[in-house]
N, C-alpha and C positions, 0 to 999 in steps of 0.2 A: 592243771595248769601251774606252771611256775615261771617266775621272771628269769630270763636266760641272760640278756644284754642291756647294757645302758649306753647311749651315746649323748653328749652335750654339744649343742651348737652355740657358740657366740657369735651373734649375727650384727654386723655393723649397720646401723640405720642411718642412710645416706641423708644429706642436708634436706630439708631443714631441721631433721632429727626429733622431730617431736615424739615424745615418749621415751627419750634417752639416746645417748650415743650407740648403745647396742641393746639387744635383747638375747637373754639366756634361756634357751628353750631345750628340754630334755625329751629323749626318744626312748621309750621302754619298749622291749621287745619280749614276748614270752616264748616257751619252748614249743608251742604250738601255732606259732606264727603270728598272733595278735601283736598290733603295734599301737601304742598311746603315746600322746605328746601332752606335755606340761610345760608351764612357764614359771622361771624364778623372777622375783622382783626385789631390785636392790639388795645392797650388802655394805658391810664395813670394809670389804677388802676388794681386791682388783678381780678381773674375769678368769685369770689363770687360776686362782686360788678358790674362787666359786667353783670351778669346774672340778677341781681336787676335791672339795668338800662334798660335792653332789656324789662323785665317784665312792669317796669314803663310806658316806652314809647309806649308799645303795648295797655297797659291799657288805656292809655289816648287818643291815637290817631287811634288806628286800631282796636281792638276788637269792635265787633257789627257793623262794617262798610263792604262796599264792597271792597274786595282786588283790584279790577279793578281801583279804584279812586286813583291811584298812585300819581298824583300831590297834590290831597288834602292832602293825608297822609304826603307826604314830607313836605308842607307847614306847616302843623299842627305842625309836629315834630321839623322843623327848628326853630319855633317860640315859642317853650315851654320856660315858666319862662320869657318871655319878652327878649329873647335873639336876635333871627333873626342874627347870625354870626356864622362861623365855629367852631364847637366844635369836637374835635376828638372823645371823648368817645361817646356822643349823636350820632354822625354820623355813628360810628361804629354799633351801635344798629340799628339805621334807616337803614345802608345798608343791614345788615343781615335779616331784617324783609321786607324790599322793594324787595330783590332778591326772597324771598320766595312767595311774592305775584306773582311776575312774573312767577314763576315755577307753581302756581295755574291757572294763566290766560293762561299759554300756554297749560296746561292739559285740562281746560275746553273748549277751543277752539280747541283742537286737534292739534295744531300747535308747533313747536319748538319755543322756546323763540326769536331765532335769525331771524325768519321769522318775528315776530311781531315787531322787531326794525328796518325792513327795509330791510331783507332778505341778505342772503350773497353776499359779493362782492369778497370774498376771499373763494374758495372751502376748503381750510385749511390753517393754519397760521404757520408761520415759528415760531420756538420756539429757546430758549436759556437756559441754565443752568448754575448756579453757578458750578465752581469746588470745589467739596466737597472732604474731605479726605476719604481716604479707609483704612479698617483695613489692618496693616501691613505696612503702609506708614512709612519709617525711619525717615522722617523730615516733617515738617509742610508745607501743600500745600499752605498756605499764605505767606511764607517767604523763603522757600527753592526753587531756580529755577528749579532744576532738577526734583523734586516732582511736582511743578506745571505745567512743560512741559509734563511730563507723564501723568497726569490726562487729560490735554488738549488733547493730542494726542488720549487718550482712548475716550473721549466723542465724538471727530470728527469721529473715527473710528465706534461709535454707529450710527451716522448719524447726529449729531448736526452741523450745519453750522454757529454757534455763540456760544462763550462760555465767562463766566464773572468771575472775580477773583477781590479779593480787597487786593492789595498788599502795601498800601500807610500808614500803621501804624495804631496806635490807636484812637479811638475816645473817647472824654470825656465830662463830664457834664460841664466842665468849658468853653466850647465854642470853637471857631475856633482858630487855632494856626498855626504858620509856620512849615513846615515840617523840622524835623532834618536831618542832612546830611546822617545820616544811614538809615532813612527812604526812602530819596531820592534814594539811592544808591540800596537799597532792591527793591524798586518798579521798577526801572529801570532793574535790573538784572532778576526779575522775568517776567516782561513785554518782554522783549528781549527774553527770553528762551521760553516764550508761543508762540510768534510770529513765532521764528525759528521752532517750534515744529509742528504748524499747517499750516504755510507758506500762501498760498494764497487760501487754502481749507475752511477757516472759518473767520469770523470776530472776533475780540476780543472786549472785553467790560471791562473797568476798572471801578469797583465799588469804591466808597468812602461812607462815612456815615456822612457827613457834618462836616468833622473834620477840615478844613483850614479856614483860613481868606482869603478874596479875593486874597491878593497879593500872599499868600502861595500857594493857588489853581493855580494861573497862573503860578507860578515857576514849581510846579510839572507837570503841563500840557506840559510845554515847554519842559522838561526832557523826557516825554514819547510819545511825538508828532512823533518822527522818527519812531516808530513801528505801527503807523497808526491806533490807537483803533478807533472803530467805535462811541464810545462815553465815556465820563468822566462824571461819574455818582455823583450827589448830593455833589459837591465840597465844599460848606459852608453851615452853619445851615440853616434849612429849613425856618425860618422866616426872612431871610435877603434877599429880592428880589432885592435891590439895588446892593447887593455885588455879587449876581448871576448875574445879568446883567453885571456888571463890568468883571466878569470872562468870560463870554461868548463873550463879545467883544473883548477880548485880548487873549482868548486861540485858539490855533490850532486845537483844538479837539472839536467836537461837544458836547453840554452840555444836559445831560439828567437828570430828575428830577422829583418828584412828589410823592413818596411813602407815604411821611408823610403829604402831603397836603389833604385837605378835601373841598369838593364842588367846583362848577364851578368858585366862586367868588376867591379863592386862585389861581387857575390856570389861570384864566383870567388876574390877575395882573401880573403875569409871563410872559404869552404869549404876552401880549400887550407891555411889556418891551423888548421883543426879548430875555429874559433871558434864554430860553431853546429851543432846537431844537427837542428833544424827550421828550413828556409828559407821565409820568408813573403813572397815577391814579391806586389804588388798588380799585376794585370795592367793596370789603368788609370794607373799610373805607371812599372812598370819597362820599358817599350818596347814592349807589346802581347803578344799571343798567342804569335807565333813566339819572341819574346825570353824570355817567361816559360816556353815549353816547352824552351829551351835551358838556362835556370837549373835547371829540374828535372831535366834530364839530368846537368848539372855536379854537383848535389847527389847524384844517384844514384851517381856515379861516387865520391863522396868518402863514401859510406854514410850520407848526410844524408837526411832525410824532407822533404815537402813540405806546406805548409799554407797556401794561399793566403789573403791578407787581404782584408778587405771591411769598410770604413767608408764605404760610399758606395752608391749606387742599384743596381736590379736589373740594370742593362745589365751593370755591372761585374761583378756576382756571377756571371751566366751566363758571362761571359769567363772568369772564374776556374774554374768549374765545368768548361769544356771543356778546359782545361789538366789539373785534378785528376782527371777521370776518364779520361784517356789517359796518365796517368803512374804506372808500378807502385809507385814509392815516396811516392805520397799518403798522408798521415796523417788530415789533418781540412780541412775547409773552414769558413771563418768566415761566418755569415749573421747578419743583424738578426733576431733572434727566428725565428719561423717564417716569415718573409718574408711578413708581413701588414701591414694598414693601408694608407697611401699607397705603399709599396713596391709591393704588388698592383695598386694602381689605375693605376700609372704604365705597367704594360705590357698589351697586349691578351691576352697568352696567360699563364695562371698558372703560376708556377714551382712544380713539384710537390715537395713536402716530406712524406716519409711515414716514420714511426718514426725521427725523427731524422736523416734522411739525404734528400739532395737528388738526385732523378732527372732525369738529362739528357734534354732533349727530342729526339724523333726527326724533328722539323720541319726542313726545310732552312735553313742558315744558323745563326745564333745559336739559334733556335727561340723567340725572344720579339720582339715589335714594340712599339716605343714608342707609346703612346697619345698623340698629338701634340694632341689637344684639350685632355686633362688637363694636358700639359705647357704649354700656352699659356695656360691658365687660370691656372697657378701660376708666372708669370715672376717671377724674383727680380730685385729692384731696387736691393738693398743693395750695400754694398761691403765686408762682412765677409771675413775669410780663413775657409777652410774649417775649420780648426783653429788653436788659438792656445796659448801658454804663459804661464806667469807671468812677469810682465816685472821682478821685483825678486827678490832673495836670499830664501831661504826664512826666514832669521832676521830680516826686516824687521818692524816694527810694522804694516806693510800686510798682510802675510800673516796675522799672528796675529790682526788685527782681523776677518777675514773670517769 
C-alpha cells in the first residue's frame, strides 16, 4: 500500500460559523483505493497557503510511501528544512495528513482507530460546549450576566454537565496586560450568574485567550475563585511557560492550556514545570493522533488530565475523541454544541452525542466520512485567517469605540 493522491478541501462554514469561518480537510487516497480524511486546525497564514503547505509536506514526506509508517512520516516532516522544532503551520499540515493515514490504517485493518490506539477505557467521553449566542439574544452572551446565565441553563438542560464562557475582556497582539477594573467586574458578574444558573448540576469553565500578564491572571483568578470554576484557561500568552507556572502556583483555580501549543515538546515543558493541570491539545494542530496520544501519556505521568480542544469541524472532533476515549486521564472533550447543523451535514455518519457524552463509533477508521458533495458545494474562496486578535492595545479609542 502506498499513498497515491492528496486533495485538500477548504470548506466555508455558514453562519453562525461556530468553529471558524472555514474548515480545512485533507483527503488521502492510496494506490489500492483506500481513502482517509484528516483535519487541519489553525495557522498563521491564509487558506490558500495552508493548502500549498499541505501539498508540499505530502509531496516530500508521504506520497509514494506506506501510510502505516506514521513515525517515519512524522520525523521526516518535523525535520523539514533542517528545523526539528515546533512549527504551528507545518504541524497543522502534518496533523491533517497523519489523521488521514490513521483513518486508512483503521479501514484496512477493519478496526476503529481507537482500537489501534490502545482500545477504549471510556465507553463515552463527557463533553462541554462554549456558550454561543443565539438569534434574538437581547445582549451579548460574553458580557451580559443574564444572557450568559440563560444560555448556560439552556445547555445544561440539553444534557451538558460542563459549559465554558469567556468573560474576561479583549485579547490583543500587544501581549499580556493587567485586567481593567471593568473587565474584572464584568467577569465576576458573568461568572456569578452562570454559577447561580447551573448550581451544582454542571462544572463551569472560564476561558481566556492568553490576554494577561502573570500578575494580572493571578488577580483575575482570585476574583473568580469563589464561584468554583473547574479551570482557568490559557491565562497568559502561550509562549511564556514561566509565567504560566507562576500563575499555576498562585491561582486557586486549576490551570488548563494547550490549544496553541504543538508537539509533545511544548507540552512536556509546561507539564514538567507543573504549569498546567489540564492539557488541551488540538489533534489538528499538535502533530496528529499519535502525537496527541504521547501528549496524553506525558500529562498522565505528571498527574495532569486531558481535555482535547475543538474549535474546528467534525473530522477534527472525532480525531480528538479517539485520543480521549483511549486515555485514562481524560477529563472532558470540547464540542461545538451538540454537534448539530452544518457540523452534522458535513459527515455522512452522525456523531453520536447522548446525555452530554460523545460515543465513539465502532466503524473502521475514524468512523465518519466527509460528505464531499456538501464540502464542494461550500468551497471557501476568501482569504481570512481562522482566528484573529485585536490589533491595537486595549486602552486605545479604537477599542472603546467598538
